[in-house]
mmJSON file of the N, C-alpha and C atoms, coordinates in Angstrom:
{"data_MODEL":{"atom_site":{
"group_PDB":["ATOM","ATOM","ATOM","ATOM","ATOM","ATOM","ATOM","ATOM","ATOM","ATOM","ATOM","ATOM","ATOM","ATOM","ATOM","ATOM","ATOM","ATOM","ATOM","ATOM","ATOM","ATOM","ATOM","ATOM","ATOM","ATOM","ATOM","ATOM","ATOM","ATOM","ATOM","ATOM","ATOM","ATOM","ATOM","ATOM","ATOM","ATOM","ATOM","ATOM","ATOM","ATOM","ATOM","ATOM","ATOM","ATOM","ATOM","ATOM","ATOM","ATOM","ATOM","ATOM","ATOM","ATOM","ATOM","ATOM","ATOM","ATOM","ATOM","ATOM","ATOM","ATOM","ATOM","ATOM","ATOM","ATOM","ATOM","ATOM","ATOM","ATOM","ATOM","ATOM","ATOM","ATOM","ATOM","ATOM","ATOM","ATOM","ATOM","ATOM","ATOM","ATOM","ATOM","ATOM","ATOM","ATOM","ATOM","ATOM","ATOM","ATOM","ATOM","ATOM","ATOM","ATOM","ATOM","ATOM","ATOM","ATOM","ATOM","ATOM","ATOM","ATOM","ATOM","ATOM","ATOM","ATOM","ATOM","ATOM","ATOM","ATOM","ATOM","ATOM","ATOM","ATOM","ATOM","ATOM","ATOM","ATOM","ATOM","ATOM","ATOM","ATOM","ATOM","ATOM","ATOM","ATOM","ATOM","ATOM","ATOM","ATOM","ATOM","ATOM","ATOM","ATOM","ATOM","ATOM","ATOM","ATOM","ATOM","ATOM","ATOM","ATOM","ATOM","ATOM","ATOM","ATOM","ATOM","ATOM","ATOM","ATOM","ATOM","ATOM","ATOM","ATOM","ATOM","ATOM","ATOM","ATOM","ATOM","ATOM","ATOM","ATOM","ATOM","ATOM","ATOM","ATOM","ATOM","ATOM","ATOM","ATOM","ATOM","ATOM","ATOM","ATOM","ATOM","ATOM","ATOM","ATOM","ATOM","ATOM","ATOM","ATOM","ATOM","ATOM","ATOM","ATOM","ATOM","ATOM","ATOM","ATOM","ATOM","ATOM","ATOM","ATOM","ATOM","ATOM","ATOM","ATOM","ATOM","ATOM","ATOM","ATOM","ATOM","ATOM","ATOM","ATOM","ATOM","ATOM","ATOM","ATOM","ATOM","ATOM","ATOM","ATOM","ATOM","ATOM","ATOM","ATOM","ATOM","ATOM","ATOM","ATOM","ATOM","ATOM","ATOM","ATOM","ATOM","ATOM","ATOM","ATOM","ATOM"],
"id":[1,2,3,4,5,6,7,8,9,10,11,12,13,14,15,16,17,18,19,20,21,22,23,24,25,26,27,28,29,30,31,32,33,34,35,36,37,38,39,40,41,42,43,44,45,46,47,48,49,50,51,52,53,54,55,56,57,58,59,60,61,62,63,64,65,66,67,68,69,70,71,72,73,74,75,76,77,78,79,80,81,82,83,84,85,86,87,88,89,90,91,92,93,94,95,96,97,98,99,100,101,102,103,104,105,106,107,108,109,110,111,112,113,114,115,116,117,118,119,120,121,122,123,124,125,126,127,128,129,130,131,132,133,134,135,136,137,138,139,140,141,142,143,144,145,146,147,148,149,150,151,152,153,154,155,156,157,158,159,160,161,162,163,164,165,166,167,168,169,170,171,172,173,174,175,176,177,178,179,180,181,182,183,184,185,186,187,188,189,190,191,192,193,194,195,196,197,198,199,200,201,202,203,204,205,206,207,208,209,210,211,212,213,214,215,216,217,218,219,220,221,222,223,224,225,226,227,228,229,230,231],
"type_symbol":["N","C","C","N","C","C","N","C","C","N","C","C","N","C","C","N","C","C","N","C","C","N","C","C","N","C","C","N","C","C","N","C","C","N","C","C","N","C","C","N","C","C","N","C","C","N","C","C","N","C","C","N","C","C","N","C","C","N","C","C","N","C","C","N","C","C","N","C","C","N","C","C","N","C","C","N","C","C","N","C","C","N","C","C","N","C","C","N","C","C","N","C","C","N","C","C","N","C","C","N","C","C","N","C","C","N","C","C","N","C","C","N","C","C","N","C","C","N","C","C","N","C","C","N","C","C","N","C","C","N","C","C","N","C","C","N","C","C","N","C","C","N","C","C","N","C","C","N","C","C","N","C","C","N","C","C","N","C","C","N","C","C","N","C","C","N","C","C","N","C","C","N","C","C","N","C","C","N","C","C","N","C","C","N","C","C","N","C","C","N","C","C","N","C","C","N","C","C","N","C","C","N","C","C","N","C","C","N","C","C","N","C","C","N","C","C","N","C","C","N","C","C","N","C","C","N","C","C","N","C","C"],
"label_atom_id":["N","CA","C","N","CA","C","N","CA","C","N","CA","C","N","CA","C","N","CA","C","N","CA","C","N","CA","C","N","CA","C","N","CA","C","N","CA","C","N","CA","C","N","CA","C","N","CA","C","N","CA","C","N","CA","C","N","CA","C","N","CA","C","N","CA","C","N","CA","C","N","CA","C","N","CA","C","N","CA","C","N","CA","C","N","CA","C","N","CA","C","N","CA","C","N","CA","C","N","CA","C","N","CA","C","N","CA","C","N","CA","C","N","CA","C","N","CA","C","N","CA","C","N","CA","C","N","CA","C","N","CA","C","N","CA","C","N","CA","C","N","CA","C","N","CA","C","N","CA","C","N","CA","C","N","CA","C","N","CA","C","N","CA","C","N","CA","C","N","CA","C","N","CA","C","N","CA","C","N","CA","C","N","CA","C","N","CA","C","N","CA","C","N","CA","C","N","CA","C","N","CA","C","N","CA","C","N","CA","C","N","CA","C","N","CA","C","N","CA","C","N","CA","C","N","CA","C","N","CA","C","N","CA","C","N","CA","C","N","CA","C","N","CA","C","N","CA","C","N","CA","C","N","CA","C","N","CA","C","N","CA","C","N","CA","C","N","CA","C"],
"label_alt_id":[null,null,null,null,null,null,null,null,null,null,null,null,null,null,null,null,null,null,null,null,null,null,null,null,null,null,null,null,null,null,null,null,null,null,null,null,null,null,null,null,null,null,null,null,null,null,null,null,null,null,null,null,null,null,null,null,null,null,null,null,null,null,null,null,null,null,null,null,null,null,null,null,null,null,null,null,null,null,null,null,null,null,null,null,null,null,null,null,null,null,null,null,null,null,null,null,null,null,null,null,null,null,null,null,null,null,null,null,null,null,null,null,null,null,null,null,null,null,null,null,null,null,null,null,null,null,null,null,null,null,null,null,null,null,null,null,null,null,null,null,null,null,null,null,null,null,null,null,null,null,null,null,null,null,null,null,null,null,null,null,null,null,null,null,null,null,null,null,null,null,null,null,null,null,null,null,null,null,null,null,null,null,null,null,null,null,null,null,null,null,null,null,null,null,null,null,null,null,null,null,null,null,null,null,null,null,null,null,null,null,null,null,null,null,null,null,null,null,null,null,null,null,null,null,null,null,null,null,null,null,null],
"label_comp_id":["MET","MET","MET","PHE","PHE","PHE","ALA","ALA","ALA","ILE","ILE","ILE","ASN","ASN","ASN","PRO","PRO","PRO","LEU","LEU","LEU","LEU","LEU","LEU","ALA","ALA","ALA","PHE","PHE","PHE","ILE","ILE","ILE","VAL","VAL","VAL","LEU","LEU","LEU","ILE","ILE","ILE","THR","THR","THR","TRP","TRP","TRP","LEU","LEU","LEU","VAL","VAL","VAL","LEU","LEU","LEU","ALA","ALA","ALA","PHE","PHE","PHE","LEU","LEU","LEU","TYR","TYR","TYR","ARG","ARG","ARG","TYR","TYR","TYR","SER","SER","SER","SER","SER","SER","LEU","LEU","LEU","ALA","ALA","ALA","SER","SER","SER","LEU","LEU","LEU","THR","THR","THR","CYS","CYS","CYS","ALA","ALA","ALA","LEU","LEU","LEU","LEU","LEU","LEU","CYS","CYS","CYS","PRO","PRO","PRO","ILE","ILE","ILE","PHE","PHE","PHE","TYR","TYR","TYR","MET","MET","MET","ILE","ILE","ILE","GLY","GLY","GLY","SER","SER","SER","GLY","GLY","GLY","LEU","LEU","LEU","PHE","PHE","PHE","TRP","TRP","TRP","ASN","ASN","ASN","GLY","GLY","GLY","GLU","GLU","GLU","THR","THR","THR","PRO","PRO","PRO","ILE","ILE","ILE","THR","THR","THR","GLY","GLY","GLY","ILE","ILE","ILE","ILE","ILE","ILE","ILE","ILE","ILE","LEU","LEU","LEU","MET","MET","MET","SER","SER","SER","ILE","ILE","ILE","LEU","LEU","LEU","ILE","ILE","ILE","ILE","ILE","ILE","HIS","HIS","HIS","ARG","ARG","ARG","HIS","HIS","HIS","LYS","LYS","LYS","LYS","LYS","LYS","ILE","ILE","ILE","LEU","LEU","LEU","ILE","ILE","ILE","VAL","VAL","VAL","LEU","LEU","LEU"],
"label_asym_id":["A","A","A","A","A","A","A","A","A","A","A","A","A","A","A","A","A","A","A","A","A","A","A","A","A","A","A","A","A","A","A","A","A","A","A","A","A","A","A","A","A","A","A","A","A","A","A","A","A","A","A","A","A","A","A","A","A","A","A","A","A","A","A","A","A","A","A","A","A","A","A","A","A","A","A","A","A","A","A","A","A","A","A","A","A","A","A","A","A","A","A","A","A","A","A","A","A","A","A","A","A","A","A","A","A","A","A","A","A","A","A","A","A","A","A","A","A","A","A","A","A","A","A","A","A","A","A","A","A","A","A","A","A","A","A","A","A","A","A","A","A","A","A","A","A","A","A","A","A","A","A","A","A","A","A","A","A","A","A","A","A","A","A","A","A","A","A","A","A","A","A","A","A","A","A","A","A","A","A","A","A","A","A","A","A","A","A","A","A","A","A","A","A","A","A","A","A","A","A","A","A","A","A","A","A","A","A","A","A","A","A","A","A","A","A","A","A","A","A","A","A","A","A","A","A","A","A","A","A","A","A"],
"label_entity_id":["1","1","1","1","1","1","1","1","1","1","1","1","1","1","1","1","1","1","1","1","1","1","1","1","1","1","1","1","1","1","1","1","1","1","1","1","1","1","1","1","1","1","1","1","1","1","1","1","1","1","1","1","1","1","1","1","1","1","1","1","1","1","1","1","1","1","1","1","1","1","1","1","1","1","1","1","1","1","1","1","1","1","1","1","1","1","1","1","1","1","1","1","1","1","1","1","1","1","1","1","1","1","1","1","1","1","1","1","1","1","1","1","1","1","1","1","1","1","1","1","1","1","1","1","1","1","1","1","1","1","1","1","1","1","1","1","1","1","1","1","1","1","1","1","1","1","1","1","1","1","1","1","1","1","1","1","1","1","1","1","1","1","1","1","1","1","1","1","1","1","1","1","1","1","1","1","1","1","1","1","1","1","1","1","1","1","1","1","1","1","1","1","1","1","1","1","1","1","1","1","1","1","1","1","1","1","1","1","1","1","1","1","1","1","1","1","1","1","1","1","1","1","1","1","1","1","1","1","1","1","1"],
"label_seq_id":[1,1,1,2,2,2,3,3,3,4,4,4,5,5,5,6,6,6,7,7,7,8,8,8,9,9,9,10,10,10,11,11,11,12,12,12,13,13,13,14,14,14,15,15,15,16,16,16,17,17,17,18,18,18,19,19,19,20,20,20,21,21,21,22,22,22,23,23,23,24,24,24,25,25,25,26,26,26,27,27,27,28,28,28,29,29,29,30,30,30,31,31,31,32,32,32,33,33,33,34,34,34,35,35,35,36,36,36,37,37,37,38,38,38,39,39,39,40,40,40,41,41,41,42,42,42,43,43,43,44,44,44,45,45,45,46,46,46,47,47,47,48,48,48,49,49,49,50,50,50,51,51,51,52,52,52,53,53,53,54,54,54,55,55,55,56,56,56,57,57,57,58,58,58,59,59,59,60,60,60,61,61,61,62,62,62,63,63,63,64,64,64,65,65,65,66,66,66,67,67,67,68,68,68,69,69,69,70,70,70,71,71,71,72,72,72,73,73,73,74,74,74,75,75,75,76,76,76,77,77,77],
"pdbx_PDB_ins_code":[null,null,null,null,null,null,null,null,null,null,null,null,null,null,null,null,null,null,null,null,null,null,null,null,null,null,null,null,null,null,null,null,null,null,null,null,null,null,null,null,null,null,null,null,null,null,null,null,null,null,null,null,null,null,null,null,null,null,null,null,null,null,null,null,null,null,null,null,null,null,null,null,null,null,null,null,null,null,null,null,null,null,null,null,null,null,null,null,null,null,null,null,null,null,null,null,null,null,null,null,null,null,null,null,null,null,null,null,null,null,null,null,null,null,null,null,null,null,null,null,null,null,null,null,null,null,null,null,null,null,null,null,null,null,null,null,null,null,null,null,null,null,null,null,null,null,null,null,null,null,null,null,null,null,null,null,null,null,null,null,null,null,null,null,null,null,null,null,null,null,null,null,null,null,null,null,null,null,null,null,null,null,null,null,null,null,null,null,null,null,null,null,null,null,null,null,null,null,null,null,null,null,null,null,null,null,null,null,null,null,null,null,null,null,null,null,null,null,null,null,null,null,null,null,null,null,null,null,null,null,null],
"Cartn_x":[0.496,0.0,0.502,2.101,3.069,3.25,3.488,4.189,3.149,1.557,0.25,0.343,-0.175,-0.362,0.242,1.266,1.793,1.076,-0.16,-1.129,-2.272,-2.698,-4.039,-2.9,-2.052,-0.983,-1.617,-0.713,-0.893,-2.255,-3.427,-4.735,-5.069,-5.135,-5.129,-4.239,-3.258,-2.432,-2.91,-3.446,-4.166,-5.398,-6.441,-7.218,-7.202,-6.039,-5.951,-5.359,-4.563,-4.495,-5.244,-6.458,-7.394,-8.212,-8.822,-9.63,-9.046,-7.534,-6.687,-6.681,-6.458,-6.66,-7.567,-9.091,-10.094,-10.961,-10.605,-11.449,-10.521,-9.104,-7.273,-8.106,-8.396,-8.589,-7.653,-6.781,-5.453,-6.334,-7.098,-7.881,-8.639,-9.436,-10.884,-10.159,-8.866,-8.718,-8.613,-8.102,-6.892,-7.954,-8.851,-10.283,-10.984,-11.227,-12.158,-11.439,-9.843,-9.08,-9.103,-9.208,-9.057,-10.6,-11.289,-12.812,-12.961,-12.247,-12.07,-11.187,-10.323,-9.438,-9.639,-9.94,-10.589,-12.38,-12.851,-13.725,-12.892,-11.434,-10.793,-10.173,-9.868,-8.845,-10.175,-11.113,-12.189,-12.625,-12.847,-12.985,-12.066,-10.731,-9.826,-9.674,-9.745,-9.456,-9.946,-9.574,-9.409,-9.61,-9.749,-9.87,-8.17,-7.552,-6.0,-4.915,-5.357,-4.824,-5.746,-4.562,-5.436,-5.924,-6.975,-7.647,-7.27,-6.61,-6.764,-7.544,-8.258,-9.024,-8.33,-7.348,-7.11,-6.135,-6.031,-5.246,-6.444,-8.132,-8.711,-9.244,-9.237,-9.563,-8.406,-7.169,-6.188,-6.608,-6.679,-6.984,-8.715,-9.243,-10.326,-9.93,-9.39,-8.93,-8.164,-7.117,-6.341,-7.035,-8.237,-9.054,-9.928,-10.982,-11.293,-10.79,-9.386,-8.548,-8.01,-7.455,-7.38,-8.461,-9.773,-10.933,-11.424,-11.357,-11.272,-10.423,-9.382,-7.95,-8.636,-9.435,-9.533,-10.95,-11.781,-12.854,-13.199,-12.111,-12.429,-12.319,-11.682,-11.342,-12.656,-13.247,-14.923,-15.639,-15.909,-17.007,-16.485,-15.421,-15.267,-15.51,-15.413,-15.657,-16.813],
"Cartn_y":[-1.365,0.082,1.396,0.767,2.55,2.882,1.612,2.062,2.599,2.589,2.984,4.845,4.661,6.011,5.793,6.612,6.529,6.898,8.245,8.668,7.214,6.513,5.984,4.729,4.311,3.2,3.839,4.678,5.28,5.309,5.305,5.648,4.004,2.8,2.001,1.119,1.719,1.321,1.653,2.965,3.356,2.649,2.307,1.715,0.59,-0.688,-1.526,-1.522,-0.374,-0.723,-0.453,0.669,0.601,-0.538,-0.987,-2.424,-3.359,-3.799,-4.558,-4.372,-3.131,-2.626,-2.995,-2.395,-2.633,-4.203,-4.96,-6.092,-7.266,-7.171,-8.084,-8.988,-9.136,-9.77,-9.694,-9.3,-9.416,-9.788,-11.116,-11.173,-10.169,-10.164,-9.0,-7.687,-7.119,-5.76,-5.597,-7.105,-7.194,-7.429,-8.256,-8.273,-6.581,-6.039,-4.725,-3.912,-3.865,-2.745,-3.487,-4.497,-5.107,-4.356,-4.629,-3.901,-2.641,-1.733,-0.309,0.258,-0.583,0.488,0.708,-0.083,1.017,2.27,1.997,2.923,4.059,4.208,5.155,5.673,4.794,5.163,6.391,5.639,6.827,7.827,7.916,8.944,10.057,9.613,10.26,10.755,10.728,10.84,11.978,13.347,14.482,15.535,14.658,15.358,15.659,14.437,14.656,13.932,13.228,13.09,12.738,12.538,12.239,10.621,10.092,9.441,8.985,7.748,7.014,5.816,5.597,4.413,3.192,3.232,1.694,1.644,2.253,2.459,1.826,2.768,1.867,0.717,0.159,-1.177,-2.348,-1.814,-2.58,-3.142,-1.473,-2.052,-2.747,-2.247,-3.028,-4.796,-4.845,-6.64,-7.101,-6.103,-6.749,-7.17,-6.539,-6.638,-7.568,-7.758,-9.27,-10.342,-10.292,-11.445,-11.796,-10.588,-10.921,-11.419,-11.47,-11.609,-13.056,-13.562,-14.764,-15.876,-15.148,-15.7,-16.469,-15.631,-15.66,-15.812,-16.906,-17.241,-17.951,-18.86,-19.423,-19.357,-17.865,-16.704,-16.263,-15.926,-15.243,-16.278,-17.476,-18.068,-18.282,-18.25,-18.638,-17.419,-15.701,-14.83,-14.743],
"Cartn_z":[-0.097,0.272,-0.051,0.508,0.719,-0.723,-1.972,-2.978,-3.951,-3.381,-4.408,-3.383,-2.376,-1.804,-0.218,0.213,1.758,2.502,2.095,3.072,3.324,2.222,2.227,3.049,2.782,3.832,5.442,5.37,7.097,7.094,6.87,7.429,7.667,6.752,6.826,8.168,8.591,9.609,10.282,10.7,11.908,12.31,11.291,11.337,11.715,11.52,11.457,13.314,13.289,15.279,16.064,15.852,16.595,16.797,15.825,15.512,16.267,16.064,16.57,18.057,18.73,19.781,21.029,19.842,20.848,20.838,19.45,19.896,19.817,19.783,20.432,19.592,17.598,16.864,15.686,15.488,14.603,13.098,12.79,11.233,11.209,12.445,12.2,11.681,12.464,11.821,10.486,10.197,8.778,7.463,7.72,7.371,7.369,8.09,7.781,7.293,7.699,6.453,5.062,5.225,3.448,2.863,3.302,3.197,3.393,4.02,3.842,3.196,2.963,1.682,0.563,-0.183,-1.635,-0.912,0.007,0.42,0.896,1.609,2.246,0.513,-0.076,-1.652,-2.312,-2.273,-3.113,-2.348,-0.683,-0.344,-0.391,-0.063,-0.254,-1.723,-2.807,-4.193,-4.702,-4.802,-4.951,-3.349,-2.586,-1.663,-1.294,-0.867,-0.401,-1.637,-2.581,-3.521,-5.04,-6.542,-7.081,-7.232,-7.744,-7.378,-9.04,-9.185,-11.375,-10.634,-12.014,-12.381,-12.122,-12.5,-12.491,-11.401,-10.561,-9.406,-8.203,-8.134,-7.837,-8.219,-9.652,-9.72,-9.069,-8.249,-8.302,-6.973,-6.369,-4.891,-4.718,-5.359,-4.986,-5.571,-6.413,-6.761,-5.296,-5.25,-3.676,-2.744,-2.358,-1.537,-1.737,-2.36,-2.888,-2.777,-3.402,-2.763,-1.355,-1.223,0.505,1.353,0.867,1.44,0.952,0.194,-0.813,-0.191,-0.267,0.832,1.923,2.487,4.403,4.817,3.566,3.638,5.079,5.311,6.698,7.881,7.752,9.463,9.26,8.143,8.24,8.773,8.436,9.212,10.204,11.27,12.158,13.474,12.559,13.22,13.483],
"occupancy":[1.0,1.0,1.0,1.0,1.0,1.0,1.0,1.0,1.0,1.0,1.0,1.0,1.0,1.0,1.0,1.0,1.0,1.0,1.0,1.0,1.0,1.0,1.0,1.0,1.0,1.0,1.0,1.0,1.0,1.0,1.0,1.0,1.0,1.0,1.0,1.0,1.0,1.0,1.0,1.0,1.0,1.0,1.0,1.0,1.0,1.0,1.0,1.0,1.0,1.0,1.0,1.0,1.0,1.0,1.0,1.0,1.0,1.0,1.0,1.0,1.0,1.0,1.0,1.0,1.0,1.0,1.0,1.0,1.0,1.0,1.0,1.0,1.0,1.0,1.0,1.0,1.0,1.0,1.0,1.0,1.0,1.0,1.0,1.0,1.0,1.0,1.0,1.0,1.0,1.0,1.0,1.0,1.0,1.0,1.0,1.0,1.0,1.0,1.0,1.0,1.0,1.0,1.0,1.0,1.0,1.0,1.0,1.0,1.0,1.0,1.0,1.0,1.0,1.0,1.0,1.0,1.0,1.0,1.0,1.0,1.0,1.0,1.0,1.0,1.0,1.0,1.0,1.0,1.0,1.0,1.0,1.0,1.0,1.0,1.0,1.0,1.0,1.0,1.0,1.0,1.0,1.0,1.0,1.0,1.0,1.0,1.0,1.0,1.0,1.0,1.0,1.0,1.0,1.0,1.0,1.0,1.0,1.0,1.0,1.0,1.0,1.0,1.0,1.0,1.0,1.0,1.0,1.0,1.0,1.0,1.0,1.0,1.0,1.0,1.0,1.0,1.0,1.0,1.0,1.0,1.0,1.0,1.0,1.0,1.0,1.0,1.0,1.0,1.0,1.0,1.0,1.0,1.0,1.0,1.0,1.0,1.0,1.0,1.0,1.0,1.0,1.0,1.0,1.0,1.0,1.0,1.0,1.0,1.0,1.0,1.0,1.0,1.0,1.0,1.0,1.0,1.0,1.0,1.0,1.0,1.0,1.0,1.0,1.0,1.0,1.0,1.0,1.0,1.0,1.0,1.0],
"B_iso_or_equiv":[0.0,0.0,0.0,0.0,0.0,0.0,0.0,0.0,0.0,0.0,0.0,0.0,0.0,0.0,0.0,0.0,0.0,0.0,0.0,0.0,0.0,0.0,0.0,0.0,0.0,0.0,0.0,0.0,0.0,0.0,0.0,0.0,0.0,0.0,0.0,0.0,0.0,0.0,0.0,0.0,0.0,0.0,0.0,0.0,0.0,0.0,0.0,0.0,0.0,0.0,0.0,0.0,0.0,0.0,0.0,0.0,0.0,0.0,0.0,0.0,0.0,0.0,0.0,0.0,0.0,0.0,0.0,0.0,0.0,0.0,0.0,0.0,0.0,0.0,0.0,0.0,0.0,0.0,0.0,0.0,0.0,0.0,0.0,0.0,0.0,0.0,0.0,0.0,0.0,0.0,0.0,0.0,0.0,0.0,0.0,0.0,0.0,0.0,0.0,0.0,0.0,0.0,0.0,0.0,0.0,0.0,0.0,0.0,0.0,0.0,0.0,0.0,0.0,0.0,0.0,0.0,0.0,0.0,0.0,0.0,0.0,0.0,0.0,0.0,0.0,0.0,0.0,0.0,0.0,0.0,0.0,0.0,0.0,0.0,0.0,0.0,0.0,0.0,0.0,0.0,0.0,0.0,0.0,0.0,0.0,0.0,0.0,0.0,0.0,0.0,0.0,0.0,0.0,0.0,0.0,0.0,0.0,0.0,0.0,0.0,0.0,0.0,0.0,0.0,0.0,0.0,0.0,0.0,0.0,0.0,0.0,0.0,0.0,0.0,0.0,0.0,0.0,0.0,0.0,0.0,0.0,0.0,0.0,0.0,0.0,0.0,0.0,0.0,0.0,0.0,0.0,0.0,0.0,0.0,0.0,0.0,0.0,0.0,0.0,0.0,0.0,0.0,0.0,0.0,0.0,0.0,0.0,0.0,0.0,0.0,0.0,0.0,0.0,0.0,0.0,0.0,0.0,0.0,0.0,0.0,0.0,0.0,0.0,0.0,0.0,0.0,0.0,0.0,0.0,0.0,0.0],
"pdbx_formal_charge":[null,null,null,null,null,null,null,null,null,null,null,null,null,null,null,null,null,null,null,null,null,null,null,null,null,null,null,null,null,null,null,null,null,null,null,null,null,null,null,null,null,null,null,null,null,null,null,null,null,null,null,null,null,null,null,null,null,null,null,null,null,null,null,null,null,null,null,null,null,null,null,null,null,null,null,null,null,null,null,null,null,null,null,null,null,null,null,null,null,null,null,null,null,null,null,null,null,null,null,null,null,null,null,null,null,null,null,null,null,null,null,null,null,null,null,null,null,null,null,null,null,null,null,null,null,null,null,null,null,null,null,null,null,null,null,null,null,null,null,null,null,null,null,null,null,null,null,null,null,null,null,null,null,null,null,null,null,null,null,null,null,null,null,null,null,null,null,null,null,null,null,null,null,null,null,null,null,null,null,null,null,null,null,null,null,null,null,null,null,null,null,null,null,null,null,null,null,null,null,null,null,null,null,null,null,null,null,null,null,null,null,null,null,null,null,null,null,null,null,null,null,null,null,null,null,null,null,null,null,null,null],
"auth_seq_id":[1,1,1,2,2,2,3,3,3,4,4,4,5,5,5,6,6,6,7,7,7,8,8,8,9,9,9,10,10,10,11,11,11,12,12,12,13,13,13,14,14,14,15,15,15,16,16,16,17,17,17,18,18,18,19,19,19,20,20,20,21,21,21,22,22,22,23,23,23,24,24,24,25,25,25,26,26,26,27,27,27,28,28,28,29,29,29,30,30,30,31,31,31,32,32,32,33,33,33,34,34,34,35,35,35,36,36,36,37,37,37,38,38,38,39,39,39,40,40,40,41,41,41,42,42,42,43,43,43,44,44,44,45,45,45,46,46,46,47,47,47,48,48,48,49,49,49,50,50,50,51,51,51,52,52,52,53,53,53,54,54,54,55,55,55,56,56,56,57,57,57,58,58,58,59,59,59,60,60,60,61,61,61,62,62,62,63,63,63,64,64,64,65,65,65,66,66,66,67,67,67,68,68,68,69,69,69,70,70,70,71,71,71,72,72,72,73,73,73,74,74,74,75,75,75,76,76,76,77,77,77],
"auth_comp_id":["MET","MET","MET","PHE","PHE","PHE","ALA","ALA","ALA","ILE","ILE","ILE","ASN","ASN","ASN","PRO","PRO","PRO","LEU","LEU","LEU","LEU","LEU","LEU","ALA","ALA","ALA","PHE","PHE","PHE","ILE","ILE","ILE","VAL","VAL","VAL","LEU","LEU","LEU","ILE","ILE","ILE","THR","THR","THR","TRP","TRP","TRP","LEU","LEU","LEU","VAL","VAL","VAL","LEU","LEU","LEU","ALA","ALA","ALA","PHE","PHE","PHE","LEU","LEU","LEU","TYR","TYR","TYR","ARG","ARG","ARG","TYR","TYR","TYR","SER","SER","SER","SER","SER","SER","LEU","LEU","LEU","ALA","ALA","ALA","SER","SER","SER","LEU","LEU","LEU","THR","THR","THR","CYS","CYS","CYS","ALA","ALA","ALA","LEU","LEU","LEU","LEU","LEU","LEU","CYS","CYS","CYS","PRO","PRO","PRO","ILE","ILE","ILE","PHE","PHE","PHE","TYR","TYR","TYR","MET","MET","MET","ILE","ILE","ILE","GLY","GLY","GLY","SER","SER","SER","GLY","GLY","GLY","LEU","LEU","LEU","PHE","PHE","PHE","TRP","TRP","TRP","ASN","ASN","ASN","GLY","GLY","GLY","GLU","GLU","GLU","THR","THR","THR","PRO","PRO","PRO","ILE","ILE","ILE","THR","THR","THR","GLY","GLY","GLY","ILE","ILE","ILE","ILE","ILE","ILE","ILE","ILE","ILE","LEU","LEU","LEU","MET","MET","MET","SER","SER","SER","ILE","ILE","ILE","LEU","LEU","LEU","ILE","ILE","ILE","ILE","ILE","ILE","HIS","HIS","HIS","ARG","ARG","ARG","HIS","HIS","HIS","LYS","LYS","LYS","LYS","LYS","LYS","ILE","ILE","ILE","LEU","LEU","LEU","ILE","ILE","ILE","VAL","VAL","VAL","LEU","LEU","LEU"],
"auth_asym_id":["A","A","A","A","A","A","A","A","A","A","A","A","A","A","A","A","A","A","A","A","A","A","A","A","A","A","A","A","A","A","A","A","A","A","A","A","A","A","A","A","A","A","A","A","A","A","A","A","A","A","A","A","A","A","A","A","A","A","A","A","A","A","A","A","A","A","A","A","A","A","A","A","A","A","A","A","A","A","A","A","A","A","A","A","A","A","A","A","A","A","A","A","A","A","A","A","A","A","A","A","A","A","A","A","A","A","A","A","A","A","A","A","A","A","A","A","A","A","A","A","A","A","A","A","A","A","A","A","A","A","A","A","A","A","A","A","A","A","A","A","A","A","A","A","A","A","A","A","A","A","A","A","A","A","A","A","A","A","A","A","A","A","A","A","A","A","A","A","A","A","A","A","A","A","A","A","A","A","A","A","A","A","A","A","A","A","A","A","A","A","A","A","A","A","A","A","A","A","A","A","A","A","A","A","A","A","A","A","A","A","A","A","A","A","A","A","A","A","A","A","A","A","A","A","A","A","A","A","A","A","A"],
"auth_atom_id":["N","CA","C","N","CA","C","N","CA","C","N","CA","C","N","CA","C","N","CA","C","N","CA","C","N","CA","C","N","CA","C","N","CA","C","N","CA","C","N","CA","C","N","CA","C","N","CA","C","N","CA","C","N","CA","C","N","CA","C","N","CA","C","N","CA","C","N","CA","C","N","CA","C","N","CA","C","N","CA","C","N","CA","C","N","CA","C","N","CA","C","N","CA","C","N","CA","C","N","CA","C","N","CA","C","N","CA","C","N","CA","C","N","CA","C","N","CA","C","N","CA","C","N","CA","C","N","CA","C","N","CA","C","N","CA","C","N","CA","C","N","CA","C","N","CA","C","N","CA","C","N","CA","C","N","CA","C","N","CA","C","N","CA","C","N","CA","C","N","CA","C","N","CA","C","N","CA","C","N","CA","C","N","CA","C","N","CA","C","N","CA","C","N","CA","C","N","CA","C","N","CA","C","N","CA","C","N","CA","C","N","CA","C","N","CA","C","N","CA","C","N","CA","C","N","CA","C","N","CA","C","N","CA","C","N","CA","C","N","CA","C","N","CA","C","N","CA","C","N","CA","C","N","CA","C","N","CA","C","N","CA","C","N","CA","C","N","CA","C"],
"pdbx_PDB_model_num":[1,1,1,1,1,1,1,1,1,1,1,1,1,1,1,1,1,1,1,1,1,1,1,1,1,1,1,1,1,1,1,1,1,1,1,1,1,1,1,1,1,1,1,1,1,1,1,1,1,1,1,1,1,1,1,1,1,1,1,1,1,1,1,1,1,1,1,1,1,1,1,1,1,1,1,1,1,1,1,1,1,1,1,1,1,1,1,1,1,1,1,1,1,1,1,1,1,1,1,1,1,1,1,1,1,1,1,1,1,1,1,1,1,1,1,1,1,1,1,1,1,1,1,1,1,1,1,1,1,1,1,1,1,1,1,1,1,1,1,1,1,1,1,1,1,1,1,1,1,1,1,1,1,1,1,1,1,1,1,1,1,1,1,1,1,1,1,1,1,1,1,1,1,1,1,1,1,1,1,1,1,1,1,1,1,1,1,1,1,1,1,1,1,1,1,1,1,1,1,1,1,1,1,1,1,1,1,1,1,1,1,1,1,1,1,1,1,1,1,1,1,1,1,1,1,1,1,1,1,1,1]
}}}
C-alpha cells in the first residue's frame, strides 16, 4: 500500500491498530481494513490525492483476493 499511496497506507495502518487494540483480533482488523481500503481510497480521491481509475481497480481487486483467501476466518468470526 505504501507504494500506491503512503497517506492511504498510514490511514489503513491507524485503522488496523485501533481495531486490533479494541477487539484483540488481528484477523478481524486485517479483514476490516481490506474492506475499508477501497472506500478510504475513493473518499480520499480528489480531497487528499488524485484518484486514478486503474489504481482504484487494483485496490478493489487486492481487497477481493484477501477476503476470498481468508473465507475460513470469516466463518469462524
